[in-house]
C-alpha positions in Angstrom: -62.6 -29.3 61.7 -60.2 -28.0 64.4 -57.0 -28.9 64.5 -58.0 -31.9 61.3 -54.0 -32.8 59.5 -55.6 -31.5 55.7 -54.1 -31.4 52.5 -55.4 -29.5 49.3 -53.9 -30.1 45.5 -53.8 -27.7 43.3 -54.5 -25.2 46.1 -52.3 -22.1 44.4 -55.7 -20.5 43.0 -59.4 -21.5 41.9 -61.1 -24.0 43.6 -58.3 -25.6 45.1 -57.9 -22.7 47.0 -60.6 -21.2 48.5 -61.2 -25.6 50.2 -58.3 -24.3 51.7 -58.6 -20.7 53.1 -61.8 -22.3 54.0 -60.6 -25.4 56.1 -58.1 -22.6 57.7 -60.7 -20.6 58.8 -62.4 -23.3 60.5 -59.1 -24.3 62.6 -57.7 -27.1 60.4 -54.4 -27.2 59.9 -53.7 -27.4 55.8 -50.9 -28.3 53.2 -51.4 -26.0 50.4 -50.0 -27.8 46.8 -50.2 -27.0 43.5 -47.4 -27.5 41.3 -46.4 -23.7 40.0 -44.5 -22.8 44.1 -45.1 -19.3 43.8 -48.3 -19.8 44.4 -48.3 -22.0 47.0 -46.3 -20.2 49.1 -48.3 -17.8 48.9 -51.6 -19.0 49.8 -49.9 -21.1 52.8 -48.7 -17.8 53.7 -52.3 -16.3 53.4 -53.5 -19.3 56.0 -50.6 -20.0 57.5 -50.2 -23.3 56.5 -47.9 -25.0 55.0 -46.7 -25.2 51.5 -45.5 -28.1 49.3 -45.0 -27.3 46.0 -44.8 -29.6 42.8 -46.5 -32.9 41.3 -49.8 -33.9 43.5 -49.4 -37.1 42.9 -46.0 -37.2 45.0 -47.1 -34.4 47.3 -48.2 -36.3 50.1 -45.0 -38.0 51.7 -43.6 -34.5 52.3 -47.5 -33.8 53.2 -47.3 -36.0 55.8 -44.0 -34.6 57.7 -45.5 -30.9 57.4 -48.8 -32.9 59.8 -46.6 -34.7 61.7 -47.9 -37.5 60.5 -52.5 -37.9 60.2 -53.6 -36.8 56.8 -56.7 -36.4 57.9 -58.4 -35.2 54.7 -56.9 -34.9 51.4 -58.8 -32.8 48.6 -58.0 -34.4 45.6 -58.6 -31.2 43.6 -55.7 -30.1 41.2 -56.5 -31.1 37.6 -56.1 -30.7 33.9 -58.5 -29.4 31.1 -56.8 -30.4 27.4 -58.7 -29.6 25.0 -59.3 -32.0 21.5 -61.0 -35.6 20.6 -59.4 -38.1 19.1 -57.3 -36.7 17.7 -55.8 -34.7 20.4 -52.0 -35.8 21.1 -51.6 -39.0 23.6 -49.7 -37.0 26.2 -52.9 -34.9 26.4 -54.8 -37.8 27.0 -52.1 -39.2 29.6 -52.0 -36.2 31.4 -55.7 -35.6 31.8 -56.1 -39.4 33.6 -52.7 -39.4 35.3 -53.6 -35.8 36.7 -57.3 -36.0 37.0 -57.4 -39.7 37.3 -54.3 -41.7 38.8 -53.1 -38.8 41.6 -56.6 -39.7 43.8 -55.2 -43.9 42.9 -52.8 -43.2 44.1 -53.7 -40.7 47.3 -56.2 -43.4 48.5 -53.6 -46.4 48.5 -51.1 -44.7 50.7 -54.2 -42.8 53.3 -56.6 -45.6 53.1 -54.8 -49.1 54.9 -53.9 -46.0 57.7 -57.6 -44.7 57.9 -59.0 -47.9 58.0 -56.4 -48.8 61.0 -58.2 -45.7 62.8 -61.3 -46.1 62.1 -61.8 -42.5 60.1 -60.3 -40.2 57.3 -62.2 -38.0 54.2 -61.4 -37.9 50.7 -62.4 -35.2 48.7 -62.0 -35.5 45.0 -63.0 -32.3 42.5 -64.9 -33.9 39.8 -66.9 -31.5 38.1 -70.7 -31.6 36.5 -68.7 -33.3 33.3 -68.1 -36.6 35.7 -71.9 -36.6 35.6 -72.0 -34.8 32.7 -69.9 -34.3 29.3 -68.1 -31.0 28.7 -68.1 -29.8 24.9 -65.0 -29.5 23.8 -62.3 -31.9 25.9 -62.5 -35.5 25.8 -59.9 -36.2 27.8 -61.2 -34.2 30.4 -64.7 -35.7 29.8 -63.9 -38.6 30.0 -61.0 -38.9 33.0 -63.3 -36.8 34.9 -66.8 -39.6 34.7 -63.5 -41.9 35.8 -62.4 -39.7 38.8 -66.4 -39.7 39.9 -66.4 -43.2 39.3 -63.7 -43.6 41.7 -64.9 -41.5 44.6 -68.4 -43.5 44.4 -66.0 -46.8 44.4 -64.3 -45.8 47.8 -67.6 -44.5 49.0 -69.6 -48.1 48.6 -66.5 -50.4 49.8 -65.9 -48.1 53.1 -68.2 -45.8 54.4 -69.2 -48.7 56.7 -65.7 -48.3 58.3 -66.1 -44.4 58.5 -64.5 -43.0 55.6 -66.0 -40.3 54.5 -66.3 -39.7 50.7 -67.4 -36.2 48.4 -67.5 -35.6 44.8 -67.7 -32.4 43.7 -69.3 -31.1 40.7 -69.9 -27.9 40.0 -70.1 -26.5 36.6 -69.0 -23.3 35.5 -66.4 -21.6 38.2 -64.7 -18.6 37.5 -61.5 -20.1 37.8 -57.9 -19.6 35.4 -58.6 -23.3 33.9 -62.4 -21.3 33.3 -60.6 -18.6 31.7 -58.6 -21.2 29.2 -61.8 -23.0 27.6 -61.5 -20.1 25.5 -65.5 -19.8 23.0 -66.3 -23.4 24.9 -66.3 -22.3 27.9 -67.9 -18.6 27.4 -71.0 -20.1 25.5 -71.5 -22.9 27.8 -70.3 -22.3 31.2 -69.6 -18.6 31.8 -73.1 -17.3 32.3 -73.7 -19.8 34.8 -70.2 -19.3 36.8 -69.8 -18.4 40.6 -67.1 -18.1 42.0 -64.5 -20.8 44.2 -66.1 -19.7 47.3 -69.2 -20.6 46.7 -67.5 -24.0 45.7 -66.0 -24.0 49.3 -69.6 -22.8 51.1 -71.0 -25.9 49.2 -68.8 -28.8 50.1 -69.2 -27.3 53.5 -72.6 -28.3 54.0 -72.0 -31.0 52.4 -69.7 -32.5 55.2 -72.4 -31.1 57.9 -74.5 -33.4 55.9 -72.6 -36.5 55.0 -73.8 -36.0 51.6 -71.3 -37.9 48.9 -72.5 -35.8 46.2 -71.6 -31.7 46.8 -74.2 -30.0 43.7 -73.3 -25.6 43.6 -75.0 -25.7 41.0 -78.1 -27.6 42.1 -79.7 -27.7 38.1 -76.9 -30.6 37.7 -78.6 -33.3 39.6 -82.0 -32.4 36.8 -79.5 -32.4 33.6 -78.2 -36.1 35.2 -81.1 -37.1 35.8 -82.4 -36.2 32.4 -79.1 -38.5 30.8 -80.3 -41.4 32.4 -83.8 -41.5 32.0 -84.0 -39.8 28.7 -80.4 -39.7 27.0 -80.8 -39.5 22.8 -82.6 -36.2 24.1 -80.2 -35.3 26.2 -77.8 -35.8 23.9 -79.3 -34.2 20.8 -79.3 -30.6 23.7 -75.5 -31.4 24.0 -74.7 -31.9 20.9 -76.7 -28.3 19.7 -74.4 -26.6 22.0 -71.8 -28.6 20.0 -73.2 -26.9 16.9 -73.4 -23.4 18.2 -69.4 -23.7 19.4 -69.0 -24.7 15.9 -70.3 -21.5 14.9 -68.8 -19.4 17.3 -65.6 -16.9 15.6 -62.3 -19.2 16.3 -64.0 -22.5 15.9 -62.9 -23.2 13.1 -61.4 -26.7 13.2 -63.6 -28.3 16.0 
């Protein structure tokens, strides 16, 4: 990683900030992107990186300039998790699709041609276990994260023989502002096994060293993923059991 040009979106806090710190500690030149300009600048100052505030989908031109043209690693980490199901407003569905999926597609559209020409590049997608399983209480998040995982998988299947490495990070609960914002659902479903963002970064760097596509900071997710594939009705019944528990929580009326 020493000297590599790295871009991390959604890096003003949580997993993104931990990734930025981890890359910087390994000698990379890091661009910190976040919609919150103050947070982006604070993390960049801490790691002697460069802040590029703003929409994750539009960060690459300025990031390239900051890195002198070469982006070796792109971490598509920015994400949103609106609550609700089919009744959620169109704008919330559109935001989830735009940030959680299309920002990844746009970045790859800009980066892949150059990576193919150079013969190397690394795309890191912060997917969440919701992309392998589901997320009680948020259909837009679950659906878009499934798509984010599918896109990362497609990139790896298509370009790995041409030097492009792809990693999909799929943690369960992580102690971030996003987890705090999920309210009673997150407290019941995710908080009991929540880990620190630094543990997610550590899992990624171990996965990079081993050149693994699927990064599971919570190893038990592999068992859940297998159960979903091999015993779908039993698995859905267990998730529905969680849903019923959520509906019984104070303030859960209307879920």
